[in-house]
C-alpha positions in Angstrom: 15.7 -10.8 22.3 16.3 -13.3 19.8 13.3 -15.2 21.0 11.1 -12.5 21.1 10.2 -12.9 17.6 9.7 -16.2 15.4 10.4 -16.9 12.0 6.8 -16.2 10.9 7.0 -12.4 12.2 10.0 -12.2 9.8 8.1 -13.6 7.2 5.6 -10.7 7.5 8.2 -8.2 7.6 10.0 -9.2 4.5 6.8 -10.1 2.6 6.8 -14.0 2.1 3.3 -15.5 2.1 3.3 -17.9 5.3 0.7 -20.1 3.7 3.5 -21.7 1.2 4.9 -23.4 4.0 3.9 -27.1 3.8 4.7 -29.4 6.5 7.7 -27.9 7.8 9.2 -25.5 4.9 8.4 -23.7 2.0 10.3 -22.3 -1.1 10.6 -18.6 -2.3 12.4 -16.4 -4.6 15.7 -15.7 -3.6 16.5 -12.0 -2.9 20.1 -12.1 -3.4 20.7 -14.1 -6.8 16.9 -14.0 -8.0 16.6 -17.7 -8.2 12.9 -18.6 -8.6 12.0 -20.6 -5.6 15.6 -21.5 -4.5 15.2 -20.3 -1.0 14.4 -22.7 1.2 12.9 -21.7 4.4 12.5 -24.5 7.2 10.6 -23.2 10.3 11.4 -26.5 12.3 15.3 -26.7 11.8 17.5 -24.7 14.3 17.1 -22.3 16.6 13.7 -20.8 15.5 14.1 -21.7 11.7 16.8 -21.4 8.9 16.8 -20.5 5.3 19.2 -21.2 2.3 19.5 -20.4 -1.3 20.2 -23.6 -3.2 21.8 -21.5 -6.1 23.9 -19.0 -4.2 24.1 -20.7 -0.7 22.8 -17.5 1.1 21.0 -18.1 4.6 21.2 -18.4 7.9 18.7 -18.1 10.8 15.7 -16.2 11.1 17.7 -12.8 11.7 19.7 -13.6 8.8 16.3 -14.5 6.9 15.4 -10.8 7.7 18.7 -9.1 6.4 18.7 -11.1 3.1 16.0 -9.0 2.0 17.6 -5.7 3.2 20.8 -5.6 1.2 23.4 -7.0 4.0 27.1 -7.7 3.3 27.6 -11.5 2.8 30.5 -13.1 4.6 31.5 -17.1 3.9 30.9 -19.0 6.7 31.3 -22.9 7.1 28.3 -25.1 8.2 28.8 -27.4 11.3 26.8 -30.2 9.6 29.2 -33.3 8.6 29.7 -31.8 5.4 31.1 -28.8 6.1 29.3 -27.0 3.4 30.1 -23.1 2.9 27.4 -20.8 3.0 26.9 -17.1 3.0 25.3 -15.2 5.8 25.0 -11.4 6.7 27.9 -10.1 8.5 27.8 -9.6 12.7 27.7 -5.6 11.9 24.3 -6.0 9.8 23.0 -8.6 12.5 23.2 -6.0 15.1 21.5 -3.6 12.6 19.0 -6.3 11.6 17.8 -6.8 15.1 17.2 -3.4 16.2 15.3 -2.8 13.2 13.3 -5.8 13.9 12.7 -4.8 17.4 11.2 -1.5 16.3 9.1 -3.0 13.7 7.4 -5.3 15.7 7.6 -3.2 18.8 9.4 -5.4 21.1 11.1 -3.8 24.0 14.2 -4.7 25.8 12.4 -4.3 29.2 9.6 -6.4 28.3 10.5 -10.0 29.2 6.8 -11.1 28.7 6.2 -10.0 25.3 5.1 -13.2 24.3 2.5 -13.0 26.9 1.2 -9.8 25.6 0.9 -11.4 22.2 -1.4 -14.2 23.8 -3.3 -11.3 25.5 -3.5 -9.6 22.2 -4.6 -12.4 20.2 -7.2 -13.0 22.9 -8.6 -9.6 22.9 -8.7 -9.4 19.1 -10.9 -12.3 18.7 -13.4 -11.1 21.3 -13.7 -7.7 20.7 -13.7 -7.6 17.0 -13.8 -3.4 16.8 -15.8 -1.4 14.4 -14.1 0.5 12.0 -14.5 4.1 12.4 -16.6 6.9 10.4 -15.1 8.6 7.3 -15.1 11.7 9.0 -13.0 10.1 11.9 -10.7 8.6 9.6 -10.3 11.9 7.6 -9.2 14.0 10.5 -6.9 11.5 12.0 -5.1 10.5 8.6 -5.1 14.2 7.9 -3.5 15.3 11.2 -1.4 12.2 10.9 0.0 13.2 7.7 0.8 16.6 8.8 3.2 15.2 11.4 5.2 13.6 8.8 7.9 14.7 6.3 8.6 13.5 2.6 12.1 12.2 2.0 14.2 13.7 -1.0 14.1 10.3 -2.7 10.2 10.1 -2.4 9.8 13.9 -3.5 12.2 12.9 -6.6 10.6 9.7 -7.6 7.0 12.1 -7.6 8.8 14.9 -9.5 9.5 11.9 -11.9 5.7 11.0 -12.3 5.1 14.5 -13.4 3.8 15.9 -10.1 5.3 19.5 -8.8 6.3 20.5 -5.2 3.0 22.4 -5.0 0.9 19.6 -5.8 2.6 17.1 -3.7 1.9 19.2 -0.9 -1.7 19.6 -2.0 -2.0 16.0 -2.5 -0.5 15.1 1.2 2.1 12.7 0.1 4.3 11.6 3.1 7.0 9.3 3.8 6.3 6.4 6.4 7.8 7.0 9.9 10.2 4.4 10.7 10.8 5.4 14.2 8.9 7.4 16.9 5.7 5.9 16.0 4.2 5.4 19.6 5.1 9.3 20.0 3.2 10.3 16.6 0.4 8.4 18.2 0.4 10.2 21.3 0.5 13.6 19.2 -2.7 12.8 17.8 -4.0 11.9 21.1 -3.0 15.3 22.5 -4.7 16.8 19.8 -8.2 15.4 21.1 -8.3 12.6 18.4 -9.7 9.1 18.9 -8.0 6.4 17.2 -10.2 4.0 17.7 -11.2 1.7 14.8 -8.6 3.6 12.6 -6.7 1.3 10.5 -2.9 1.6 10.9 -3.2 2.4 14.6 -3.2 -0.2 17.6 -2.6 -0.2 21.2 0.9 -1.6 22.6 0.8 -3.5 25.5 3.6 -3.3 27.9 4.1 -5.2 31.5 6.0 -3.7 34.1 8.8 -6.3 35.3 8.6 -5.2 39.0 4.9 -4.8 39.4 3.5 -7.1 36.9 1.4 -3.9 35.8 0.3 -3.8 32.3 0.5 -0.8 30.3 -1.2 0.2 27.1 -0.6 3.3 24.9 -1.5 3.9 21.0 1.3 3.3 18.4 1.3 3.0 14.6 2.0 0.0 12.5 3.7 0.4 9.3 6.7 -1.8 9.1 7.3 -1.5 5.3 9.3 1.5 4.2 7.6 3.8 1.6 5.2 6.7 1.4 1.7 7.1 1.9 -0.8 7.8 -0.8 -4.4 9.0 0.6 -7.4 7.4 -0.9 -10.5 9.8 -0.9 -14.0 9.2 -1.4 -16.0 11.4 -3.6 -16.4 14.2 -0.7 -12.6 14.3 -0.7 -12.4 12.9 2.6 -9.3 10.6 3.4 -10.7 7.4 4.0 -7.8 5.1 3.4 -4.3 5.1 2.6 -1.8 3.1 0.9 1.8 2.6 1.2 4.0 2.8 -2.0 6.7 0.3 -0.9 10.3 1.2 -1.5 10.9 -2.6 -2.5 8.0 -4.8 -3.9 7.3 -7.5 -2.2 8.4 -11.2 -3.4 5.1 -11.5 -5.0 6.1 -7.8 -6.9 3.3 -6.1 -5.0 4.4 -2.4 -5.0 1.6 -1.0 -2.7 0.2 -2.1 0.9 -2.9 -0.8 2.5 -2.0 1.0 5.8 -3.8 -1.5 8.1 -3.1 -2.8 11.7 -5.7 -5.7 11.2 -3.3 -8.5 12.4 -4.6 -10.9 15.3 -1.5 -9.8 17.3 -2.1 -6.2 17.6 -4.4 -5.1 20.2 -7.4 -3.0 19.1 -6.1 -3.1 15.5 -8.4 -2.3 12.8 -8.1 -3.7 9.3 -8.7 -1.7 6.4 -11.6 -1.7 4.0 -10.8 -1.5 0.3 -12.2 2.0 -1.0 -11.9 3.2 -4.7 -10.3 6.5 -4.9 -12.5 9.2 -6.1 -10.4 12.0 -8.1 -13.0 14.8 -8.6 -12.7 17.8 -10.7 -13.3 21.2 -9.9 -15.6 21.6 -13.1 -18.7 19.4 -13.7 -17.2 16.2 -15.3 -17.5 15.6 -18.6 -15.2 12.3 -18.6 -15.0 9.8 -16.1 -12.2 7.3 -16.3 -11.8 4.2 -14.4 -8.3 2.8 -13.9 -6.1 1.1 -11.4 -4.5 2.6 -8.1 -4.8 6.0 -6.5 -1.5 7.6 -7.4 -2.6 7.1 -11.2 -5.5 9.5 -10.1 -3.5 12.1 -8.8 -0.8 12.1 -11.6 -3.3 12.1 -14.6 -5.9 14.8 -13.5 -2.7 17.1 -12.8 -1.4 16.5 -16.1 -4.7 16.5 -17.8 -5.4 20.2 -16.4 -1.9 21.4 -17.9 -2.4 19.7 -21.3 -5.7 20.7 -22.1 -6.0 23.7 -19.7 -9.4 22.3 -18.1 -10.4 20.4 -15.1 -13.6 18.7 -16.4 -12.0 14.5 -15.8 -12.9 12.6 -12.9 -11.2 9.4 -12.0 -12.6 6.3 -10.3 -9.3 4.4 -9.0 -9.9 0.9 -8.0 -7.2 -0.9 -5.6 -6.9 -4.3 -7.8 -8.1 -4.9 -10.8 -11.0 -7.1 -9.7 -12.5 -4.8 -6.8 -14.4 -2.7 -8.8 -18.0 -3.7 -7.1 -18.5 0.1 -5.8 -18.0 1.6 -9.5 -21.5 0.8 -10.2 -22.8 2.9 -7.3 -20.3 5.9 -7.7 -21.3 6.0 -11.6 -24.8 6.4 -10.5 -24.2 9.1 -8.3 -22.3 10.9 -10.9 -25.0 10.5 -13.7 -27.6 11.8 -11.6 -25.1 14.7 -10.3 -23.3 15.7 -13.3 -23.8 16.0 -17.3 -21.2 13.3 -17.8 -20.5 12.5 -21.5 -18.2 9.5 -21.6 -17.4 6.6 -18.8 -13.8 5.6 -20.1 -12.0 2.0 -18.8 -8.5 2.7 -19.0 -6.9 -0.1 -17.0 -2.9 -0.8 -17.4 -1.5 -2.1 -20.5 -1.5 -5.6 -19.3 -5.0 -6.2 -19.9 -4.3 -7.0 -23.3 -1.5 -9.8 -22.2 -2.5 -10.8 -18.8 -5.6 -13.4 -18.4 -6.8 -12.5 -15.4 -6.6 -8.8 -16.0 -8.3 -9.2 -19.2 -11.0 -11.2 -17.3 -11.3 -8.7 -15.0 -11.5 -5.9 -17.3 -14.3 -7.6 -19.3 -16.3 -7.8 -16.4 -15.9 -4.3 -15.5 -17.0 -3.3 -18.9 -20.1 -5.4 -18.5 -20.8 -3.6 -15.5 -20.1 -0.2 -16.6 -22.1 -0.8 -20.0 -25.4 -2.5 -17.7 -24.8 0.6 -15.3 -25.2 3.3 -18.1 -28.2 1.3 -19.6 -30.0 1.2 -16.3 -29.3 5.0 -15.6 -30.6 6.1 -19.3 -34.0 4.6 -18.2 -34.0 6.2 -14.7 -33.1 9.4 -16.2 -34.9 9.5 -19.4 -36.5 12.5 -18.6 -33.5 14.6 -18.1 -32.1 13.2 -21.2 -34.9 14.1 -23.1 -34.6 17.6 -21.9 -31.2 18.1 -23.4 -28.8 16.2 -20.7 -25.9 14.5 -22.7 -26.5 10.7 -22.8 -23.4 9.3 -21.3 -21.3 6.7 -23.6 -18.7 3.8 -22.7 -15.4 4.0 -24.2 -12.5 1.5 -23.8 -8.9 2.6 -24.8 -7.4 0.3 -27.5 -4.3 -0.9 -27.2 -2.8 1.2 -30.0 -3.8 4.2 -28.3 -1.5 3.9 -25.1 1.7 5.7 -25.0 2.7 4.2 -21.8 1.7 1.4 -19.2 -1.1 3.4 -17.9 -3.1 6.3 -17.7 -0.2 8.3 -16.0 2.2 7.2 -18.4 0.0 8.3 -20.9 -0.6 11.7 -19.7 3.0 12.3 -19.0 4.1 11.3 -22.8 1.6 13.6 -23.9 2.9 16.6 -22.0 6.6 15.7 -22.6 5.5 15.7 -26.1 4.6 19.5 -26.0 7.3 20.4 -23.4 10.3 18.6 -25.5 10.9 15.5 -22.9 10.3 18.0 -19.8 8.0 17.0 -16.7 6.1 19.5 -15.1 8.6 20.0 -12.3 11.2 20.9 -14.4 9.2 23.5 -16.5 8.7 24.8 -13.1 11.9 25.3 -11.8 13.3 26.1 -15.5 
């Protein structure tokens, strides 16, 4: 089993960027002591690669590398080198646990001695077939049905309560925890419902070879090795067209979210996710349209806005990444044609004032929004002459922020009015 996966597979599971490997090794932040670029990963030394932290001496083989990122119990071990130096590696009990987790995450089966051959076949298929992403309608029905099969852990529910959501809202928004086991069975349940998983990001075909007959068997499965909870991304029609995973533990590059995708070259019939803007529409004609970061901010902010102001006329366009605002223009044009929008508001997170890259992205976004408003004022001049309100651009200044982002801002406003309580606490008081 140890030979069924590579150190690069492990690096993918724990979020280490393999492109940082130069020649045979690379340096990363140590998850044990936090030492910056102290963890050396060598992909050629030892039996399939080794790792070692120069600061705390934690390390070992590729299995130990996986466990260092999953809270192991470390034991003192003396190396077999001439120096006989001491380093710290996970206990044997944790190593057994880690092996099971890796086998499950990579969909490796003990009965399949030809795993690497199936990987090669999957690579070939991925380069020759190039499947097309399914329609928004198909993705919506698959994702909606998939989420109905899942549950939300108490820890994830509490985290959403802390953000300002009630149980009723959590259910309506369809937040669900990622499945750690039984993923193939979940895919089969969707197929049993008559659904097609072709071209739906997050799903792929698991290929196994019968040891006796050599017959290749393929069945659909789910690819989500990172534990966390799903955040649905909806288009302007309310269809779930993509999903994010809010990770339990940020990656080494501090990323808290990942797309639900199966676009790896080793995954047969997998499909890469497409970066979509989450559109959080309101029930009333939108008077305010806010452009912000992250789908979950849209869900939370709109819900809190409704409670604070007792109205539902604020829509949100939530980009995934500050530079991914290319589709904002199209959505703004659609909204101006359809609704009497009065204000388009830019409210990226607070680091737009301190981070040079976010500051640059915010400036580019402002230019795009202003140009779009001017363009549509000309196109819809007749409607504006008849009394339709002319939209204005607003960028929220630093001293107006009550938190890191618009969701924190709205929660702070709510707590000011309700003596520091969250909506969940008020609902259950």
